[in-house]
N, C-alpha and C positions, 0 to 999 in steps of 0.2 A: 477778926473773922471767927465765926463758932459754927460747930458742927451741930446738925439737927438733934435735939435732944440733950444737949451737952452746955451747961452754962459757963464752962471754963474755958478760957483763951486758947487757941492753938497756937503752941510755940514752935516757930520754924528754926530749931536750933540745929547745930551740925549732926546730932544722933538722927533727928527726923529726916534729914536729906539722905542719909546712909540707909535708912531701913529700906525706903522703896527700891534702892537699887538692889540690895540684898536681896529684897522679896522678888526682884524682876530676874535675877540670875537663878535664885532656885526656881523661879518658873519655868525658865528656859531650860535648865536642865530636865526638870520634870516632864516637859513636853515632849523631849526626846525620848522618853521612855514611856509616857502615858498616852491613851487615847484623847482627843480634844475633849470630848465631853466629861474627862474626869478632871480637867484643870481647876474648875469650879470647887469641886469635893478637896482637890489639893489644897487650895486656899482657905476653905472653911475650916479643915482641921488644924490650922495654925491658932495656937492660944495667944492673939496679939490685942494688947490694950493700947488704950490712949491713943495718940496720933497714929500708931502704926496701925491700928485697927481700921481706921480710914481708908488708907491706901491699900489694905487687904480688899476692903470692899469694893474699890476702883478697879483693881487688877482682876477680882473676881468677874466683874461686868465686862472687861475687854476680853477677857478669856471665853466667855459665853457667846459674845455677839461678833467681835471681830475676827479673832485667831481662828475660830470654827469655820468661818467662812473663806478664810486664805486657804485651808489646807486643800480643799478640792481643785483649786487653780494650780497647785503646784505639778502635780503630774502631767498635766495638760501642757504647761510650758516645757517641760522636760522633753515630752513626746515629739512636740512640734520642733524642736532645735534637734533630735536625732533624726526625723523625715528630712530634714533640709541638709542635713551632711550626708544621708544615703543616696540621695537623687542626683544622677549624673548628668553632666551637661547635654543640652540637646544636639541632635546631629546637626551638621551644616551641610547645606546644598549650595552649590556653585554650578549653574549649567549642568553640565553632563556628569559634574563631579559631585561624591557624596563622601563626607568624613563623619565616621563613628568614633566618638572619644572613648577612652579606656574606662572599661567598666558598664559598657553598653550593653544591655541583655542581648541586642542583635548579634553581637560578635559570636556567642556561644552556638549560634545555628548556622555560621558561615564558614564553609571550607573552599581551600584553594588548590589548586595544581597547577604544575609547570608544563607548558607546551613545548612538544617537540616534533620533528619531522617524523610522519608515521612511517613503519615499515611497508614494503609493497605486500598489498594483500590480493587475493584472486576476487573476482566477482562471482557469487553464487547465485543462479537463477533458476527458478522452476520452468520445465519443459514439458511438451506432450510430443509423443512419437506418432507418426502416421505414414500411411503408405506413400512410397514414391510415384508421383502423379507419372514420370517420365516412363516407369515401365507397369503402369496400374492401367487396366481396362474396367470402366463401370459399365456393365453390358445391360441396354434395355432391347425391346423387341422393335424392331422398324416396321412391323406390320400387324394389325389385328387379328387374333385367332386365339385358340384354345390349345393349352399345352397338353401334348400327348405324351411325353417321355422327358424325362432329365436324367442322361447318362451321367453327368458331372457330378461329382462328389467333392466335398470339402476336403481339403490336403491333397486332391490329385493332381499330378503333374501332367499339364498340357501343352500342345505345342500350336502355334498359330495355324487356322483353319480348322482345328478340331472342333466336332460338334459337341456344343454343351447341353442343348435342349432342343426338341421338335414341337412345333405346334400346327394345327389345321388351319388354313388361313384362306377364305376367299379371295381376299385382296391379293394374297400372293397367285393364287392360281390365276387370277385375271392377268397378273404381270406375265405369268409364262404363257399364255394363250396368246397376248398381245404380241410377243417374241416371236411364237410360232407363226402367226397369222403374218406378221412384217416380214418373215424371210419367204413366205409363200409369194407374198406380193411381189416382193423383188425379183424373184425368180421369173415370174409372170412378165414384168416390166422389161427384163433384161431379154427375154424370148422375142417381145414384140418389136422391140429396138433392133434386133439382128434381123428380124425378117423384113422390117421395112428398110432397113440399110441396102438389103440385097435387090428388093424391087427397084429402090429408087437408082441403083447403078443400072439397072436395066430398063429403065424410064417408064416402070409398070405404076410408080407410085408419087404422089407430089411431093414437093418440100415441105408443104405446111403439116402433111401428116409425119413426116419423119421428124420435124421438130417438135410436135406435140408429143411424140413416141420418146424422145429424149429427156422432155420435160417430166413425163410420167416416171421415167425411170430414175431420175434424180430424187424425185420425192419418195419412190419406195425405198431407194438407198438410206434417204434421211431418217424416215421412219423406223426402220430396220436397226439402224446403229442407235436410235432413241430406246427403242423396245429392249434391245440386248443389253444396253448400259445400264437401265433402270433394274434390270432381272439381275444381271451381274453385281450392281450396288447392294442388292438386298440378299441374297445367296452367296455370291461369288462360287457357284457350282454349276452344274450341268443345266444347259438351258433347252435340252430336247426333251425332256418330261415335262408333263403337264399333269401333275399330281396334288397340288395345292398345299404340299406338305413343306413346311418352311423349316430349313434347318438353322438354329441359331449358333454361330460359331464364335470362337474366340478369336480376336485380332491380333493377339500379343501372346509369346511363351510365358508361361509361369505356372503358377499353383492357384488353384481354385481356394481362394480366402473366404469367400462370403457366398450363401446360398440363400436366396428369398422367392423360390417358387417352387410349383410342385404339379403333378399331372391334374389336370381339369380346371386349372385356373385361366380367367379369361385376362388377356393382356391387350394392352393398347399402346401406340406409338406415342400419344400424349399424356401418359402415366406420369413421368417427370414434372409435369406441370401441374398436377393435381396437390391441391392443398390438404396433403395427408401423409404423414410419416411412412406408412405402410405402402403407399402406393409410389411415393418418392424414392423409396430404396430401391437400388438397380436389382435385377432378377439375378446376376452374378457377377461377381469380382474376381478377376485375375490378376495376380500381381507377383511380384518377385521379394519374399520374406527377407532376403539378405541385403536388400536395399532399403532403407527407410530415412524418411525426412524427419526433423525436428523443428518443431516450431516454439519460438521464445518471444514472450511480452517484455521487452526492455523498457526500463523508463526512462524520461529523458536525460537524468543523470548519468547514465550508465552506458547510452545510446553511443558515444564517442568511443568506448572501448571497443565496439564489434566493428569490424572490416570484413569483406570479403577475404575468403583464403586463411582466416585466422583458425588455429588449432582451438578444439574444445574437448574437455574431458568430460566425460557423461558417466553418472552414477545411477544406480537402481538399487531402492529398497528389497527389491527381490533377489538381489545379488550383491551382498554387502563386501566391500572390501576389491570389487572387481571395476576396472575402468575401460570404458569403451571409448574409442578414438572417433573423432567427427571433426568438421569443419565447417566454418559459415561461407553460404554460398550467395545469399542475398539479404541485403539490409533494407527495409521498407523506405519510401519516401514520403510517407506522412504519418502523423500520429491518429491512434484511434481516438476520437472526440469524447467517448465515454469513459474510456481507461487511461487516456493520456500516455499510451505505449506506443512503441514502434514496433511492427512484426519483424523478427529476424527468423531467416530459416536457414537451417544446417542440414548436413547428409552425414549419416553414422553408417559405419561398417559393421554390419550385423552377420557376418559370414558364419557364426555358430548358430543364429538364428534364434539367440537367446531372449532379445527384447522383442517386444509386441506392439502391433499398432494400438493406438490409444492408451499406452502406458505413459504414466507422470513419471518424470526423471528430474535429477537435479545437474544444473549444467555449471561447471566452473570454467570460466576463462582465465588465461594465464595471468599471472602478476605482472604489472607493469611498474617502471620507475617512476616515484612521486617527486613532483617538484619541490625543490629545496625552501620554497616561500610556502609552502602548504603544511597545516598543522592539523593535527585532530584532537578532539577535546570529549569530553562526556556529552553525551546528548542532554543531559540535565542542566548542561551550563547556558544552554541557548534558549531563548525564548522569542515569540513574535510579539510585535507591537506595529499595528497599523500594516501589516501585511509585510513586515519587514523583520530579519533577523537582527538579534541583538544578543550581547552577552557582557559581563562585567571583569574589567582587569583589576588586578590588586597592584597599585602603584607602589604602595608602602602599607605596613599594619594598620588597618583601619582607614586607608584611604582607597576609594574605587572609582573607576570610571566606566561609564556606560558607552558602549561602542557599537557600532552597526557593523554587519560582516555579511559576507557572501558564502553559503555553505555548499557543500557537495554531497557526496553519496554518503548515507549511513550504513555501519556494518557491526554488529554485535555490540551495540549500545554506543558506539564510538561515531562522531561525525567530523567530516572533513571541512575544514575552514580555508577557504580558497582566497580571500581578501579580508583584511581588517585588522589581523595581529600578525607578529612574528615568533618564530620560534624563540623560546626562552622566558616569554612573557607568562606571569601566573593569572591565571583567570578562575572566577568563582564558579566551582562545581556545585556548591549547596547553598541556597539561600538567595538566587538571583532574584527570584521573584519578591522577597520582602524587600531586598533592595530597591526594585523598581517600584514596588507600591511606595516606598518611603519617597521616593524621587517625585512620583505623581502626586500624592497628598501633600507632600512638602512639610509632614509632621514627623 
């Protein structure tokens, strides 16, 4: 075997076999220190002759072609091995159970808390103060007329039948006239009946005439009673005068708390039916400010905590630190279809007249004992799914169970759980939505 341009035979002796190995060792040592493109320069600088020079040429070609192509593949292979080692095993989902392996990124965002029986807390609800209808009169005029005087003033103490306003009314004048005329007709009928009785006893009058007189007398009595009753219903005053001056009187004792009329105003008995707030408002309102009603809008979850006779503590921002005593009188029998609340009416002792009608207050119902099976959790631990409430229970580190629960009232970021879990169990308070999404997607 001859090399190109060389007539001398190639002797494969022991030294020739050693030289390539030595050259290869030198190449490997230098490759660790030099870039791949410098390997050919490394071998070209070796002053080898004879058979060794041929091996140097072969190794230079390998360095330029094969080794340079292999170097870029080495980092990629190392990176793939590192990524495979860093990836944690996937989450395991079985029915309502989800297991997160150690090192899962989701574990960093999950926090749990221990459940316990909550302490008894009072229920706080906003309420509105209104006039007590049992001692309040909203006064309208029963006749049409013009206001001529309003002697009553706001804050004035009045008694029953005191005159609050006066108005000139032709309608009332007609009622006075009817009463006076019926009294005159009754006197004439009674006189005619007495005369016919006397004539009939002496045989000077027929029985038919006597019976007719008796019928006229009965008609006159009925008409007089009707006219007087109508007049009394309007004025409850003197029926002997015919002046057409109607006196609007207070039906109850109390204080004038509202006044919506003035002299010269035309009033009608059908004003309360008019579709206008100014007309619908009563002319005057008389009430007892020491007695006020309290209206509450109670939710379905808190409805069972209110019962007639239960004591209430009323607080007002106008009087910080002061507690007004009240009690529940009536609990409504139906829910408002718009607000889904039930009306609860209470009564408040306002002897000092500090509270005012239409004032907003805060009402606290006394705390009641909580069942031993009820626990409270953070509101963030519960989520909705298909109109049902769920939460996750931590069975062990990394092991969670989704469970349906029945919730109760919420107060200060804590939610009562009536059914579904027991005191002493751990629930997920942070990260429940991520766990639920993991179960839903199965990823």
